[in-house]
N, C-alpha and C positions, 0 to 999 in steps of 0.2 A: 578152273581157269586154264587157259592155254599158256603155252611158253612165251606168248607176247605180252602176258600180264607183267607189269612193272611194279616191284615191291615199293611200298610207301617210303621206307627208310632210304632206299636209294634215290628216290626223287627228291626227298628232302635235302639229302647230302648234295645232290647235284645243283639244287637252288642256291645253297649256301656257297658252294664252290664257284659257280659261274655267274651268278647274278647279285651277290651280296645279300642284302636285305630282301626277303620275300615280298612280292606284291601284296597289297592289302586286300583281304577278302571282304565280300559284302557284309555290312553291319546287320542287315535284315533278317538273315537266317544263319543257323550254325552249319558250316560245311566241314565237319571233322573227318568224314570219309566220302571220298569222291570216287565214283567207278564209271568208266566210259566204255561203251560198246561200239566197235567200229565194223561196218560191213565193207570190206575191201573191194567187193564186187560191185558196189552200188556205183551208178553212173556219175555221181558228182564227187567221189572219193578218190583222191590221188594216190599214187603208189606208196609215197612216203608219209601218208597221213598219221599212221601210228606214231612214227618217230617225231613228227611235227607236233602231235598232241602231246607226247611225253615231255617235250621241251617246253611247251607252254605250262603244263601242269607242274613242272618242276619249278616254276616261278612262285608258286604259292605254298604256304605253310599249312598243308593238309595231307592226310593219308589218302593216297590215290593210286589207281591201278587201271590198266587199259587191257581190253580183251578183244582180240580180232574174231569175229563171227565166222564160223565154218559151215559149209554146206552139209546138212545131215545132222548137224550138232546144235541147231539154232535153239529148239526148245530146252534142251539141257543146259546150254550156256546162259540162256535168259533166266532159267530157274535158279541156277547157281548165282547169278548176279543179284537176285532179290534175296536169296538166303544169306548173301554176304552183309546185308543190312546197311547199304550206303545211305547217306544223308541225301545225296542226289545221284541220279543215273543219267549221264549224258548218252545220247545216241547220235552217232554219225552215220546216217543210212537214208534211205528213200522214205517217202511218206508212208508207204505200206508198212515197212518194218517199224517205223517210229509209232504209228498208230496202234500196231498190234501190241507193242510193249507198254504203251500208255494204258491201253485197256486192261492189261494184266495188273498194272499198278493200282488203278482205281484210286478213289479218294483217300484210302487208308494206307497206300504204299508209299515209297519214297518220292521225293520231288523228281520230276522228269523234265529233262532239258533237250528236246529234239533239235539237233543242229542240221543245217542245210547240206545234205549229202546225196540228194536225189536229182530228179529233173524238174519238177514243179515247185517242190519245197514250200507247200502251201502253209503248213503248221509252223515251221520255222520262220517264214516271212511274218506271219501274223504275230509271232512272240518277239522277234528280235529285229525285224525290219529286213530289208533287202540287202544283207551284208554276207560276206565270206564266213565260212564256218569258224575260222580261227578268231575273227572279230566277235562272233556270236559267243563263242566259248568264253573269251575274256570278259565279255559284257556280263554274261550271266554270273561268272565268278565274282566280279567286282561290284556289280550293281543289282544283282538278282534278288528277287523277294518271292515268297510263296504266293501264287496266283492260282485261284480256283478256275478250272477251265470247263465250261459247260459244253455239251456236244449233243449228239443225237445218235440214234441207233436205227438201222434199216434191217428188216427181217422179211423173209418171204415164205416161212415155213421150214426151209431147208438151210438157207443162207442167213447169216447174221453178221453184220459189220457195223462198228462204231464209226463215227466221223466227228471231227472237231472243227472243221472249216465249212464245207459245203458238199452237197450231193446234188447232181443233176439227173433228173430221171425223164426219159422220153427221147424222141428222135435227135434233137440238138446234141445230146450226149455223144452220139456217134461222131460229131464233128471234132470233139476234143482230141483224139489221136491224131487227126490231120493237122490241127493247130500246132500240136507239139512237134510233129515231124517238120512243119514249115520253120518253127523256131530254131530247130537243130539243123536246118538247111539241107534235110533229107527230102528233096522235092519228088523223087520217084515214089518214096513211100507216102508222102502226103498225097500224091495223086491217086494212089491205091486206096488210101483210107477215104479220100473224098468221094471216089466212085462208089464205094460201099455205102457211104452215108447217103448219097443221092438215091440209090436204089431202096434204101429202108426209110428215108424221110418221108413224112407225112403219109405213111401207109396205114396209120391208125392213131387216133388221138387217145389221150389218157382220160380216164374218168377218176376224179379224186374227191375226197371228202376231208375238210379241215375241222378238227375238233367236233367230229359227229354231225356236222351240218350237211345239208343235202349236197348230192354229188354235182360237181362242175366238170367241164371238159376243157382240155387245153392241149397243145402240142407237147408241152413239157412242164415239169414242176421242179423248181430249184428250192432247196431247203438249206438255209444258211445258219451257222452258229452265231451266238452273240459275240463270240471272240473276233470276228471280222465284219459282222453286220453293222452297217451305217444307220440301221433303223431301230436297233435294240441298244439301249444304254445300259441295261443291267442283264444278269443271267436269269430272265423271266420267261424265256421262250425261244423258239426258232422263228426266223423269218421265212416265210413261204412265198415264193414268187411264181406266179403262173405265167408262162411264155406262150404267145401266140403269134409266132412269126408268120408273114404272109407268103414267103417264099424261101428257097434253099439258101440264097444269099443272105437274107436276114437272119436265118437260122445259124449260119456260119458266124455272122457278126455277133449275135448274142452269145453264142458259145465261146467266142474268142474273148469277149469283154466280161463275161459272167464272173461274179464273185468280187474281184479286186477293183474293177472299174466302176465308175458312176453311171450304171445303166438303168437304174430304177426309174428314171424320168422317161424312159423310152415308152411310147404308147403301146408297144407289144407286150409290156410287163405290167402286172399288178401284184402287189405285195400285201402281206398280212402276217400278224404274230400268232403263233400256234403252239400248242402242247403236243399234238399228235395229228397224224395224217393216214389215210388209207388211199392207196393208188391201185387202180385195176386198168387192164388192157386186154385186147382180144389176143394178142401175141405176147411173147416174152418182152420184158421191159429192159431196153438198154439203159445203162447208168454209168455215171462217173462218180465215184465216192472218194473224196479227198485226193483227186487226181488219179485214182486207180480205176480202170475199166471193170465193169461187171455186167452180167446179163441175168436179170431177175426173172422169177416165175411171173404168172399172169396177174398175181395180187401181191402187193407189198405194204408193209406198214413202217411208219416212221414215228418214233417217240423222242421226247425231249429229255435229256439227262442234265439236271442242274448243276451237279458237280461230277464230272467224269474222271478227272485226275487233277493233281496239283503240279503246276510247272514252276520252274525256277527261271524267272524272266524278269528283266526291268520292269518297273511299273509303267503302265500304258502310256503316259504322257511322254516318257523317254522314247518308247519304241515309235510313236506316232511321227516324231520329227524326222525319222529316217525313211518313212514309207513314201 
């Protein structure tokens, strides 16, 4: 633990002094020990996030501590967090950090609660709705239950990455950085990303096989987890969507609306439930995996993971109302 860790007895004392009776914790799971990891360098984390988190946790009758992640110490700090044996591990960081820690936890590890501390916040939005991290923290503490989170894994022989929301493979993935730059009003950067995408777009189609079936071709393949898929009712497989945009403008539109918007009725998209897929291309395959860009080798594989980790989150009906 770093010196930012807050002893549980101090938090309990603060709660009794400043707030009277502690707030009521969720009845669905036992939260005796709560640990929170904060990445102060993440784009969505404020400078006073550690202090704000400590003030919130002080309202609850549980043993709790906060650790600020440090560059060069990430692996050791995460390992120490697991060794501390918390009932739940909150993560205030970007999608990449949250996904890495969730992968380490697996189905046998502690409950994981990824709070929105990054740019896209795909996993937190899927679990808690589009809310501020402080709202998500209280919602998890007061309404959270254990939720099995299914996901997928992409590998290309050297690279291996789990995902819990979605992965876009193929040329439309190149438009994702441009989209994010526009959203952040960084228009010069968006133009640079857009020019790069135009140069790469439609230079080569993907060949892909779903569940061992004959190869098909498409400009891109989107693979979506049951957590956010509107086509999958249970953790029974991944939703695979083949994209065939007719031009660069349509590619940008599909990349912009992919995953969270209702784009499955678009004539340029066809979907199917799968357990695994193989993707091939003549050149390296651009991808966006849970919001993080990647460049895969010429052949990559995707497989379904029925229970990737267990999340502390309100039951889905509660989250759906806020999306």
